[in-house]
TITOR-934125 format. One record per residue (C-alpha): residue in one letter; residue number from 0; y, x, z. Coordinates in Angstrom, 3 decimals. Example, Ala and Ser with C-alpha at 12.3 -4.5 7.8 and 13.67 -1.06 7.14 Angstrom:
2
<rest:a&nr:0&y:-4.500&x:12.300&z:7.800> $
<rest:s&nr:1&y:-1.060&x:13.670&z:7.140> $
***
This chain:
319
<rest:m&nr:0&y:122.171&x:129.884&z:113.925> $
<rest:s&nr:1&y:121.101&x:129.800&z:110.050> $
<rest:k&nr:2&y:120.557&x:126.254&z:108.832> $
<rest:r&nr:3&y:118.534&x:125.862&z:105.635> $
<rest:a&nr:4&y:118.432&x:122.580&z:103.156> $
<rest:f&nr:5&y:115.696&x:121.872&z:100.893> $
<rest:l&nr:6&y:116.971&x:120.251&z:97.620> $
<rest:s&nr:7&y:114.942&x:118.009&z:95.693> $
<rest:p&nr:8&y:115.891&x:117.747&z:91.645> $
<rest:g&nr:9&y:116.257&x:114.799&z:89.601> $
<rest:q&nr:10&y:115.780&x:113.462&z:85.975> $
<rest:g&nr:11&y:116.416&x:116.016&z:83.349> $
<rest:a&nr:12&y:114.754&x:119.056&z:85.450> $
<rest:q&nr:13&y:111.075&x:118.197&z:84.155> $
<rest:f&nr:14&y:109.197&x:120.245&z:81.444> $
<rest:a&nr:15&y:105.899&x:120.752&z:79.747> $
<rest:g&nr:16&y:103.630&x:122.935&z:81.934> $
<rest:m&nr:17&y:105.463&x:121.828&z:85.180> $
<rest:g&nr:18&y:102.954&x:122.475&z:88.147> $
<rest:r&nr:19&y:99.893&x:123.695&z:85.986> $
<rest:d&nr:20&y:100.352&x:126.687&z:88.182> $
<rest:l&nr:21&y:100.036&x:125.529&z:91.603> $
<rest:f&nr:22&y:97.123&x:123.399&z:90.588> $
<rest:d&nr:23&y:95.415&x:126.298&z:89.680> $
<rest:s&nr:24&y:96.395&x:128.535&z:92.725> $
<rest:f&nr:25&y:96.846&x:126.428&z:95.498> $
<rest:e&nr:26&y:93.965&x:123.875&z:96.843> $
<rest:l&nr:27&y:96.492&x:121.669&z:98.696> $
<rest:a&nr:28&y:98.054&x:121.110&z:95.353> $
<rest:r&nr:29&y:94.981&x:120.309&z:93.598> $
<rest:r&nr:30&y:94.575&x:117.511&z:96.303> $
<rest:y&nr:31&y:97.916&x:116.289&z:95.541> $
<rest:f&nr:32&y:97.835&x:116.180&z:91.803> $
<rest:e&nr:33&y:94.811&x:114.487&z:91.897> $
<rest:n&nr:34&y:95.882&x:111.888&z:94.677> $
<rest:a&nr:35&y:98.697&x:111.225&z:92.217> $
<rest:d&nr:36&y:96.239&x:110.557&z:89.346> $
<rest:d&nr:37&y:94.471&x:108.004&z:91.095> $
<rest:i&nr:38&y:97.460&x:106.188&z:92.539> $
<rest:l&nr:39&y:99.148&x:106.083&z:89.016> $
<rest:g&nr:40&y:95.854&x:104.975&z:87.126> $
<rest:f&nr:41&y:96.818&x:107.266&z:84.389> $
<rest:s&nr:42&y:96.346&x:111.122&z:84.134> $
<rest:l&nr:43&y:100.016&x:112.232&z:85.338> $
<rest:t&nr:44&y:98.633&x:115.871&z:85.490> $
<rest:k&nr:45&y:97.744&x:115.741&z:81.657> $
<rest:v&nr:46&y:101.591&x:114.833&z:80.864> $
<rest:m&nr:47&y:103.096&x:117.314&z:83.187> $
<rest:f&nr:48&y:100.694&x:120.537&z:82.367> $
<rest:g&nr:49&y:100.867&x:119.698&z:78.549> $
<rest:s&nr:50&y:98.465&x:121.902&z:76.186> $
<rest:g&nr:51&y:99.795&x:125.326&z:77.214> $
<rest:s&nr:52&y:100.652&x:125.877&z:72.956> $
<rest:e&nr:53&y:103.486&x:127.632&z:72.260> $
<rest:d&nr:54&y:104.107&x:126.005&z:68.886> $
<rest:e&nr:55&y:107.729&x:124.670&z:69.089> $
<rest:e&nr:56&y:106.662&x:121.221&z:67.567> $
<rest:i&nr:57&y:103.921&x:120.693&z:70.069> $
<rest:l&nr:58&y:106.424&x:121.860&z:72.870> $
<rest:a&nr:59&y:108.827&x:119.136&z:71.783> $
<rest:e&nr:60&y:106.714&x:116.441&z:71.663> $
<rest:e&nr:61&y:105.036&x:117.388&z:75.201> $
<rest:n&nr:62&y:108.815&x:117.544&z:76.545> $
<rest:e&nr:63&y:109.768&x:114.091&z:75.107> $
<rest:a&nr:64&y:106.588&x:112.728&z:76.769> $
<rest:l&nr:65&y:107.800&x:113.951&z:80.203> $
<rest:r&nr:66&y:111.329&x:112.638&z:79.582> $
<rest:q&nr:67&y:110.359&x:109.187&z:79.284> $
<rest:t&nr:68&y:111.492&x:107.963&z:82.551> $
<rest:e&nr:69&y:108.073&x:106.148&z:83.317> $
<rest:v&nr:70&y:106.612&x:109.702&z:83.575> $
<rest:g&nr:71&y:109.453&x:112.098&z:84.352> $
<rest:q&nr:72&y:110.378&x:110.420&z:87.701> $
<rest:p&nr:73&y:106.325&x:110.517&z:89.080> $
<rest:a&nr:74&y:106.510&x:114.185&z:87.886> $
<rest:l&nr:75&y:109.328&x:114.772&z:89.724> $
<rest:y&nr:76&y:108.514&x:113.635&z:92.471> $
<rest:v&nr:77&y:104.870&x:114.958&z:92.835> $
<rest:h&nr:78&y:105.874&x:118.501&z:91.843> $
<rest:s&nr:79&y:108.851&x:118.455&z:94.101> $
<rest:s&nr:80&y:106.467&x:116.974&z:97.232> $
<rest:i&nr:81&y:104.005&x:119.508&z:96.640> $
<rest:c&nr:82&y:106.260&x:122.412&z:96.690> $
<rest:a&nr:83&y:107.593&x:121.173&z:100.155> $
<rest:a&nr:84&y:104.138&x:120.706&z:101.117> $
<rest:l&nr:85&y:103.134&x:124.071&z:100.321> $
<rest:l&nr:86&y:105.774&x:125.779&z:102.341> $
<rest:a&nr:87&y:105.081&x:123.383&z:105.280> $
<rest:e&nr:88&y:101.656&x:124.390&z:105.419> $
<rest:k&nr:89&y:103.152&x:127.930&z:105.916> $
<rest:g&nr:90&y:105.239&x:126.371&z:108.836> $
<rest:i&nr:91&y:108.555&x:126.472&z:106.510> $
<rest:k&nr:92&y:110.406&x:123.446&z:106.911> $
<rest:p&nr:93&y:114.084&x:122.134&z:106.410> $
<rest:d&nr:94&y:116.844&x:121.695&z:108.482> $
<rest:v&nr:95&y:118.338&x:119.340&z:106.395> $
<rest:t&nr:96&y:117.381&x:117.599&z:103.207> $
<rest:a&nr:97&y:118.846&x:116.146&z:100.127> $
<rest:g&nr:98&y:117.879&x:115.054&z:96.562> $
<rest:h&nr:99&y:119.268&x:114.132&z:93.234> $
<rest:s&nr:100&y:118.718&x:110.744&z:92.218> $
<rest:v&nr:101&y:115.083&x:110.120&z:92.242> $
<rest:g&nr:102&y:114.899&x:113.848&z:94.231> $
<rest:e&nr:103&y:116.085&x:111.473&z:97.311> $
<rest:y&nr:104&y:112.528&x:110.587&z:97.480> $
<rest:g&nr:105&y:111.346&x:114.114&z:97.345> $
<rest:a&nr:106&y:113.837&x:114.842&z:100.160> $
<rest:l&nr:107&y:112.723&x:111.785&z:102.235> $
<rest:f&nr:108&y:109.032&x:113.370&z:102.039> $
<rest:a&nr:109&y:110.299&x:116.799&z:103.000> $
<rest:a&nr:110&y:111.922&x:115.330&z:106.127> $
<rest:d&nr:111&y:108.381&x:113.696&z:106.987> $
<rest:s&nr:112&y:110.235&x:110.326&z:106.630> $
<rest:i&nr:113&y:107.814&x:108.857&z:103.821> $
<rest:s&nr:114&y:104.296&x:109.270&z:102.813> $
<rest:f&nr:115&y:103.563&x:111.120&z:99.850> $
<rest:e&nr:116&y:101.603&x:107.666&z:98.547> $
<rest:d&nr:117&y:104.102&x:105.365&z:99.357> $
<rest:g&nr:118&y:106.784&x:107.327&z:97.514> $
<rest:l&nr:119&y:105.118&x:107.405&z:94.608> $
<rest:r&nr:120&y:104.016&x:103.908&z:94.597> $
<rest:i&nr:121&y:107.923&x:103.027&z:94.583> $
<rest:i&nr:122&y:108.679&x:105.741&z:92.000> $
<rest:r&nr:123&y:105.899&x:104.252&z:89.790> $
<rest:q&nr:124&y:107.924&x:100.931&z:89.800> $
<rest:r&nr:125&y:111.249&x:102.499&z:90.083> $
<rest:g&nr:126&y:110.609&x:104.329&z:86.618> $
<rest:e&nr:127&y:108.806&x:101.432&z:85.179> $
<rest:l&nr:128&y:111.885&x:99.101&z:85.962> $
<rest:m&nr:129&y:114.435&x:101.896&z:84.832> $
<rest:g&nr:130&y:112.247&x:101.990&z:81.541> $
<rest:a&nr:131&y:112.300&x:98.301&z:80.708> $
<rest:a&nr:132&y:115.730&x:98.321&z:81.539> $
<rest:g&nr:133&y:116.869&x:100.747&z:78.869> $
<rest:k&nr:134&y:114.587&x:98.814&z:76.240> $
<rest:k&nr:135&y:116.482&x:95.654&z:77.106> $
<rest:r&nr:136&y:120.027&x:97.306&z:77.149> $
<rest:a&nr:137&y:120.258&x:100.392&z:75.534> $
<rest:g&nr:138&y:122.722&x:102.665&z:77.570> $
<rest:t&nr:139&y:123.964&x:106.465&z:77.519> $
<rest:m&nr:140&y:125.180&x:109.031&z:79.891> $
<rest:c&nr:141&y:127.770&x:111.862&z:79.114> $
<rest:a&nr:142&y:128.936&x:114.854&z:81.122> $
<rest:v&nr:143&y:132.714&x:115.234&z:81.138> $
<rest:i&nr:144&y:133.682&x:118.900&z:81.990> $
<rest:g&nr:145&y:136.740&x:120.236&z:83.131> $
<rest:l&nr:146&y:138.596&x:116.931&z:84.749> $
<rest:e&nr:147&y:139.096&x:115.831&z:88.004> $
<rest:n&nr:148&y:137.192&x:113.158&z:89.462> $
<rest:d&nr:149&y:139.993&x:110.585&z:89.966> $
<rest:v&nr:150&y:140.791&x:111.019&z:86.596> $
<rest:v&nr:151&y:137.390&x:110.727&z:84.842> $
<rest:v&nr:152&y:137.209&x:107.299&z:86.952> $
<rest:q&nr:153&y:140.324&x:106.093&z:85.539> $
<rest:l&nr:154&y:139.272&x:107.107&z:82.106> $
<rest:c&nr:155&y:136.002&x:104.927&z:82.456> $
<rest:t&nr:156&y:138.030&x:101.883&z:83.946> $
<rest:d&nr:157&y:140.307&x:101.736&z:80.801> $
<rest:a&nr:158&y:137.375&x:102.295&z:78.473> $
<rest:s&nr:159&y:135.468&x:99.226&z:79.567> $
<rest:t&nr:160&y:135.774&x:95.819&z:78.490> $
<rest:e&nr:161&y:134.609&x:92.371&z:79.883> $
<rest:s&nr:162&y:131.113&x:92.930&z:77.474> $
<rest:e&nr:163&y:130.777&x:96.977&z:77.427> $
<rest:v&nr:164&y:131.133&x:99.018&z:80.707> $
<rest:v&nr:165&y:131.065&x:102.829&z:81.706> $
<rest:k&nr:166&y:131.208&x:104.088&z:85.131> $
<rest:a&nr:167&y:131.420&x:107.652&z:86.790> $
<rest:a&nr:168&y:127.617&x:108.229&z:87.414> $
<rest:n&nr:169&y:127.134&x:111.653&z:89.004> $
<rest:f&nr:170&y:129.613&x:113.819&z:90.762> $
<rest:n&nr:171&y:127.551&x:117.049&z:90.270> $
<rest:a&nr:172&y:129.977&x:119.639&z:91.221> $
<rest:p&nr:173&y:134.159&x:120.212&z:90.780> $
<rest:g&nr:174&y:134.962&x:119.454&z:87.224> $
<rest:q&nr:175&y:131.469&x:118.409&z:86.185> $
<rest:v&nr:176&y:130.915&x:114.486&z:86.191> $
<rest:v&nr:177&y:128.418&x:112.335&z:84.182> $
<rest:i&nr:178&y:129.551&x:109.310&z:83.175> $
<rest:s&nr:179&y:126.910&x:106.175&z:82.612> $
<rest:g&nr:180&y:126.964&x:102.778&z:80.579> $
<rest:d&nr:181&y:127.004&x:101.151&z:77.195> $
<rest:a&nr:182&y:126.943&x:103.565&z:74.415> $
<rest:t&nr:183&y:130.435&x:102.572&z:72.866> $
<rest:a&nr:184&y:132.165&x:102.450&z:76.071> $
<rest:v&nr:185&y:130.825&x:105.890&z:76.798> $
<rest:e&nr:186&y:132.021&x:107.401&z:73.528> $
<rest:r&nr:187&y:135.307&x:105.601&z:73.959> $
<rest:a&nr:188&y:135.672&x:107.194&z:77.392> $
<rest:a&nr:189&y:134.414&x:110.464&z:76.291> $
<rest:d&nr:190&y:137.010&x:110.696&z:73.205> $
<rest:a&nr:191&y:139.924&x:109.819&z:75.903> $
<rest:a&nr:192&y:138.066&x:112.622&z:78.216> $
<rest:q&nr:193&y:138.753&x:115.295&z:75.098> $
<rest:e&nr:194&y:142.485&x:113.970&z:75.115> $
<rest:a&nr:195&y:143.004&x:114.242&z:78.510> $
<rest:g&nr:196&y:141.865&x:117.966&z:78.376> $
<rest:a&nr:197&y:138.255&x:118.024&z:79.211> $
<rest:g&nr:198&y:136.752&x:121.381&z:78.857> $
<rest:k&nr:199&y:133.962&x:119.621&z:76.826> $
<rest:t&nr:200&y:131.756&x:116.436&z:76.675> $
<rest:i&nr:201&y:128.230&x:116.504&z:76.167> $
<rest:m&nr:202&y:126.293&x:113.456&z:75.446> $
<rest:l&nr:203&y:123.022&x:113.398&z:77.127> $
<rest:t&nr:204&y:119.397&x:112.768&z:75.949> $
<rest:v&nr:205&y:118.420&x:110.062&z:78.223> $
<rest:s&nr:206&y:116.631&x:107.014&z:78.229> $
<rest:g&nr:207&y:118.703&x:104.769&z:79.964> $
<rest:a&nr:208&y:122.427&x:104.238&z:81.611> $
<rest:f&nr:209&y:121.413&x:105.181&z:84.992> $
<rest:h&nr:210&y:123.671&x:104.474&z:88.224> $
<rest:s&nr:211&y:125.857&x:102.135&z:86.310> $
<rest:p&nr:212&y:125.728&x:98.261&z:86.167> $
<rest:l&nr:213&y:123.560&x:98.685&z:83.218> $
<rest:v&nr:214&y:120.247&x:99.020&z:85.937> $
<rest:e&nr:215&y:121.299&x:96.136&z:87.803> $
<rest:e&nr:216&y:117.953&x:94.107&z:87.283> $
<rest:v&nr:217&y:116.062&x:97.710&z:88.542> $
<rest:r&nr:218&y:117.854&x:97.295&z:91.773> $
<rest:l&nr:219&y:117.239&x:93.598&z:91.981> $
<rest:g&nr:220&y:113.709&x:94.198&z:91.218> $
<rest:l&nr:221&y:113.028&x:97.081&z:93.639> $
<rest:a&nr:222&y:114.995&x:95.765&z:96.557> $
<rest:e&nr:223&y:112.320&x:93.782&z:98.574> $
<rest:e&nr:224&y:109.631&x:96.955&z:97.836> $
<rest:l&nr:225&y:112.295&x:99.215&z:99.355> $
<rest:r&nr:226&y:112.999&x:96.879&z:102.269> $
<rest:q&nr:227&y:109.342&x:96.875&z:103.075> $
<rest:l&nr:228&y:109.059&x:101.031&z:102.630> $
<rest:k&nr:229&y:107.547&x:102.501&z:105.620> $
<rest:v&nr:230&y:110.220&x:104.821&z:106.335> $
<rest:e&nr:231&y:109.929&x:107.049&z:109.575> $
<rest:i&nr:232&y:112.841&x:108.614&z:111.653> $
<rest:p&nr:233&y:113.247&x:111.734&z:109.491> $
<rest:a&nr:234&y:111.925&x:115.056&z:111.232> $
<rest:c&nr:235&y:115.741&x:116.425&z:109.919> $
<rest:p&nr:236&y:118.930&x:114.905&z:108.477> $
<rest:v&nr:237&y:118.894&x:113.840&z:105.161> $
<rest:y&nr:238&y:121.857&x:113.545&z:103.310> $
<rest:l&nr:239&y:122.286&x:110.401&z:101.172> $
<rest:n&nr:240&y:123.483&x:110.449&z:97.405> $
<rest:v&nr:241&y:125.538&x:106.952&z:98.156> $
<rest:t&nr:242&y:127.462&x:108.048&z:101.606> $
<rest:a&nr:243&y:127.079&x:112.114&z:100.851> $
<rest:r&nr:244&y:126.655&x:112.109&z:104.364> $
<rest:p&nr:245&y:123.209&x:112.559&z:106.860> $
<rest:s&nr:246&y:121.082&x:110.069&z:107.890> $
<rest:r&nr:247&y:118.088&x:109.588&z:110.190> $
<rest:d&nr:248&y:118.302&x:105.692&z:110.668> $
<rest:p&nr:249&y:115.388&x:104.271&z:108.670> $
<rest:e&nr:250&y:117.127&x:101.175&z:107.860> $
<rest:e&nr:251&y:120.131&x:102.901&z:106.685> $
<rest:i&nr:252&y:118.233&x:105.080&z:104.576> $
<rest:k&nr:253&y:116.315&x:101.863&z:102.963> $
<rest:n&nr:254&y:119.532&x:100.052&z:102.225> $
<rest:r&nr:255&y:121.121&x:103.383&z:100.787> $
<rest:l&nr:256&y:117.979&x:103.712&z:98.595> $
<rest:i&nr:257&y:118.467&x:100.142&z:96.931> $
<rest:d&nr:258&y:122.314&x:100.900&z:96.565> $
<rest:q&nr:259&y:122.012&x:104.328&z:94.853> $
<rest:i&nr:260&y:120.104&x:102.805&z:91.775> $
<rest:t&nr:261&y:123.721&x:101.293&z:90.558> $
<rest:a&nr:262&y:126.069&x:103.588&z:92.550> $
<rest:p&nr:263&y:127.090&x:106.974&z:91.861> $
<rest:v&nr:264&y:125.256&x:110.329&z:93.144> $
<rest:r&nr:265&y:127.685&x:111.927&z:95.076> $
<rest:w&nr:266&y:126.117&x:115.543&z:94.706> $
<rest:a&nr:267&y:129.122&x:117.902&z:95.094> $
<rest:q&nr:268&y:130.515&x:115.729&z:98.474> $
<rest:s&nr:269&y:126.556&x:115.979&z:99.974> $
<rest:l&nr:270&y:127.041&x:119.914&z:99.232> $
<rest:q&nr:271&y:130.355&x:120.449&z:100.756> $
<rest:a&nr:272&y:129.236&x:118.272&z:103.797> $
<rest:m&nr:273&y:126.187&x:120.108&z:104.512> $
<rest:q&nr:274&y:128.247&x:123.135&z:104.364> $
<rest:a&nr:275&y:130.796&x:122.098&z:106.565> $
<rest:d&nr:276&y:127.760&x:121.259&z:109.277> $
<rest:g&nr:277&y:126.474&x:124.838&z:109.187> $
<rest:v&nr:278&y:124.077&x:124.650&z:106.351> $
<rest:d&nr:279&y:124.187&x:128.306&z:104.850> $
<rest:s&nr:280&y:121.237&x:128.551&z:102.512> $
<rest:y&nr:281&y:119.685&x:126.261&z:99.711> $
<rest:l&nr:282&y:115.982&x:126.001&z:98.561> $
<rest:e&nr:283&y:115.245&x:123.947&z:95.385> $
<rest:t&nr:284&y:111.661&x:122.778&z:95.765> $
<rest:g&nr:285&y:110.758&x:121.575&z:92.261> $
<rest:p&nr:286&y:111.302&x:122.521&z:88.662> $
<rest:g&nr:287&y:114.066&x:124.810&z:87.428> $
<rest:r&nr:288&y:117.255&x:125.790&z:89.215> $
<rest:v&nr:289&y:119.683&x:123.132&z:88.180> $
<rest:l&nr:290&y:120.597&x:122.326&z:91.698> $
<rest:s&nr:291&y:121.055&x:125.812&z:92.929> $
<rest:g&nr:292&y:123.386&x:126.181&z:89.797> $
<rest:l&nr:293&y:125.613&x:123.019&z:91.095> $
<rest:v&nr:294&y:125.444&x:124.845&z:94.634> $
<rest:k&nr:295&y:127.166&x:127.941&z:93.168> $
<rest:r&nr:296&y:129.753&x:126.057&z:91.433> $
<rest:t&nr:297&y:130.651&x:123.750&z:94.294> $
<rest:l&nr:298&y:130.345&x:126.066&z:97.153> $
<rest:g&nr:299&y:130.999&x:129.460&z:95.614> $
<rest:r&nr:300&y:128.953&x:131.765&z:93.704> $
<rest:r&nr:301&y:128.006&x:134.020&z:96.771> $
<rest:e&nr:302&y:126.395&x:130.873&z:98.706> $
<rest:p&nr:303&y:122.439&x:131.822&z:98.975> $
<rest:t&nr:304&y:120.029&x:129.680&z:96.798> $
<rest:a&nr:305&y:116.502&x:130.392&z:95.978> $
<rest:q&nr:306&y:113.860&x:128.302&z:94.167> $
<rest:a&nr:307&y:110.274&x:127.200&z:94.834> $
<rest:g&nr:308&y:108.891&x:125.236&z:91.932> $
<rest:s&nr:309&y:106.549&x:128.092&z:91.098> $
<rest:v&nr:310&y:103.825&x:130.086&z:92.621> $
<rest:d&nr:311&y:105.709&x:133.654&z:92.624> $
<rest:q&nr:312&y:108.631&x:131.416&z:93.939> $
<rest:i&nr:313&y:106.621&x:130.052&z:96.719> $
<rest:n&nr:314&y:104.876&x:133.236&z:97.264> $
<rest:s&nr:315&y:107.832&x:135.287&z:97.760> $
<rest:i&nr:316&y:109.114&x:132.947&z:100.386> $
<rest:i&nr:317&y:106.169&x:132.805&z:102.480> $
<rest:e&nr:318&y:105.508&x:136.296&z:102.088> $
***
């Protein structure tokens, strides 16, 4: 029996103009967008949709606005949730879900485990705390391509000191690990990775050292809110970032959402576990196709993937 996974993207997938076509085409989407603006107390839609200008400087400014954690995280959650809701309205639901980093909240919404409103309120706090942490102790992230996971983990250990730390933050695909931490420690680890034979290292444009000890204050600041979050038993298994295993236990889900803030995202391991559990197609509900690419890199180029982030893409699935 065929099993489909819904995958919700994380930070980095957002872009100016995202969601505008959904707002223009679907009444359901308009209601969600307007609800989001009311909950947040500012016009998220204005930031997401942008001006529609093709001027490169204006586009760069609008994309920079969305790159800010305080805005980018809610934007991704809202977009991903709307896509899942539009599909659900037509009877298209997942057999399993997963989300990359902040995308885990979109995965929980798609699995009918959290309400749209509750998820957005948590995301707003998460983004604000992340933004504040990034200003208090600036850090960075770097993608390391072409080395085994254990090699990268050891390089991070070797590059860390008592006052400067770097950790493996995202295990995205075989041979693709993102490291995170204090800028100087990340640079040392990146240099060591090059010497160890990495194909390349790519410094990422981010507003903080996500999934590292540098955001411990975020974990502490959000822990009580997450413990009080109303999490229902999911309608389908949700593969969690921290464990790379499926869960339908509300208490485990809440605890792992707390842990996830400073723990690495085990994305490749999650995909491998899904495949082993019989998942044979993957639908990316949100902007872009980053996660679809990671499916191909991790599970093989023939693995069926599709995107559901635009009107045309959603209509092609519904039809």
